[in-house]
C-alpha positions in Angstrom: 141.1 -192.7 -8.1 141.4 -192.6 -4.2 138.3 -193.6 -2.2 137.1 -191.3 0.7 137.5 -193.2 3.9 134.3 -193.1 6.1 133.3 -194.1 9.5 130.0 -195.8 9.8 128.3 -196.4 13.2 125.2 -198.6 13.8 123.8 -201.9 14.8 124.1 -205.2 12.9 120.7 -205.9 11.4 121.5 -209.5 10.2 123.7 -212.2 11.3 127.2 -212.2 9.4 127.3 -214.5 6.3 131.0 -216.0 5.8 132.1 -217.4 2.4 135.5 -218.9 1.6 135.9 -219.0 -2.3 137.9 -221.7 -4.2 140.5 -219.0 -4.9 141.2 -218.7 -1.2 139.5 -215.3 -0.9 137.4 -214.8 2.1 134.2 -212.6 2.4 131.8 -211.7 5.2 128.6 -209.9 4.5 126.1 -208.3 6.8 123.7 -205.4 7.1 124.0 -202.3 9.5 121.4 -199.9 10.4 122.6 -196.5 11.3 119.9 -194.3 12.8 119.3 -190.9 14.2 117.2 -190.2 17.3 116.1 -187.3 19.1 114.1 -186.5 22.3 110.7 -185.1 21.7 108.9 -182.6 23.7 107.6 -185.3 26.1 111.1 -186.4 26.7 110.7 -189.6 24.8 113.2 -190.7 22.3 112.1 -191.1 18.8 113.9 -192.4 15.7 114.2 -189.4 13.1 115.8 -191.5 10.3 117.6 -194.6 9.5 120.0 -195.8 6.9 120.5 -199.5 6.0 123.9 -200.3 4.5 125.2 -203.7 2.9 128.6 -204.3 4.4 131.3 -206.5 3.0 134.6 -207.5 4.8 137.1 -209.0 2.6 140.4 -210.7 3.2 142.0 -211.0 6.7 139.2 -209.4 8.7 136.4 -211.6 7.1 136.8 -214.6 9.5 137.2 -212.5 12.7 134.3 -210.5 11.8 132.2 -213.6 11.2 133.2 -215.1 14.3 132.9 -211.9 16.6 129.8 -210.0 15.2 126.1 -210.9 15.9 122.9 -209.5 15.0 122.1 -206.6 17.3 125.7 -205.6 18.0 126.7 -201.9 18.0 129.6 -201.5 15.6 132.1 -198.9 14.4 133.2 -199.6 10.8 135.9 -197.8 8.7 136.1 -198.2 5.1 134.6 -196.8 1.9 131.4 -196.8 -0.2 131.4 -198.1 -3.7 129.0 -199.1 -6.3 128.6 -202.7 -7.4 127.7 -203.1 -11.0 126.5 -206.1 -12.8 124.3 -207.1 -15.8 121.1 -209.3 -15.9 119.6 -210.8 -18.8 115.8 -211.0 -18.9 113.9 -212.3 -22.1 116.9 -211.7 -24.2 117.4 -208.1 -22.9 120.5 -207.2 -21.0 120.3 -204.4 -18.5 122.7 -203.1 -15.9 122.0 -203.1 -12.2 123.8 -201.4 -9.4 123.9 -201.3 -5.7 125.9 -199.1 -3.3 127.9 -201.1 -0.6 130.3 -200.3 2.2 133.7 -202.1 2.1 134.9 -202.2 5.7 138.7 -202.2 6.3 138.3 -202.0 10.1 135.5 -203.3 12.3 135.0 -202.9 16.0 132.5 -203.1 18.7 130.9 -199.9 19.9 131.4 -200.4 23.7 129.3 -197.3 24.5 126.3 -198.8 23.0 126.4 -202.5 23.6 127.7 -205.2 25.9 131.0 -206.8 25.0 132.1 -210.2 26.1 135.7 -211.1 25.0 136.9 -214.6 24.9 136.0 -218.1 24.0 132.4 -219.0 24.9 129.6 -221.2 24.1 126.8 -220.6 21.7 124.7 -219.7 24.6 127.0 -216.7 25.7 126.8 -215.4 22.1 123.0 -215.7 22.1 122.8 -214.0 25.5 124.9 -211.3 24.3 122.8 -210.6 21.2 119.7 -210.6 23.5 121.4 -208.2 25.8 122.2 -206.0 22.9 118.6 -206.0 21.7 117.3 -205.2 25.2 119.8 -202.3 25.6 118.8 -200.8 22.2 115.2 -201.2 23.1 115.8 -199.4 26.4 117.6 -196.6 24.7 114.8 -196.2 22.0 112.1 -196.5 24.8 110.6 -199.5 23.0 110.0 -203.3 23.9 112.9 -205.7 22.8 110.7 -207.5 20.4 110.0 -204.3 18.4 113.8 -203.6 17.8 114.5 -204.9 14.2 117.9 -206.5 14.8 
């Protein structure tokens, strides 16, 4: 059955986690917060809703995603949602668990909402970019940078 391709926009809420499996397969995982804001009667921006999504990048995009993305960055993802199902055993009773996840096929920075520095750099430049992204998000939300959850 074909999957419906979806575009997801939001901010990384966690640092990417990269894994290389013994089989040679690569995986990068992170969480994205996609939120909706509106201007209230006083002219201040307020967050109306938010959706946290677990994202997986498999194969050839896993390593570039792990190296390029940082917590706080605004991203645009193209992929599809799927349900991960597994079984757990507790005191001899087996039960099924499930979780909806997003498998990203394409990952890019949303340059309209974040600062992007391209090229080789030091860890300091990556940290500076993440801090800049948090500050920009806080400014857009009308909050202090420390209160932004990513």
